[in-house]
C-alpha positions, 0 to 999 in steps of 0.5 A: 887539675884539668887546663882548659883555654878559651879560644875565643879569647886566646890571643896566641901572644905565648907567655903561657908558653913561656910559662908552662912551657911542659902544658901550652905550646905555639904550632906554627902557625900561632895557634895556642894548643893545650899538650896536657889539658890534666895538670900534675902536681908537677906544672900547678904551679906553672899555670897559676902563673901562667892563669894570673898573666894571662892579658885576656884572661882566658886561661882556667885551673879547674882544681876541682873539690877538694880532697877528701879530708882536707882542712882549710 
């Protein structure tokens, strides 16, 4: 899974950093950085919360195609 940010929409309000600090970080100039664009299972729930909380809908989580053999 991969997380991405539309920096044209991002306001750097730090909600994502508060919800997923292992993935997102604001620098000293208050610019958002994605520390870990490739998300492992340990970060999925936190990133999903960050996606849902983003007031500008600037964060996307690409969960990719279902794994082979997976049922929906």
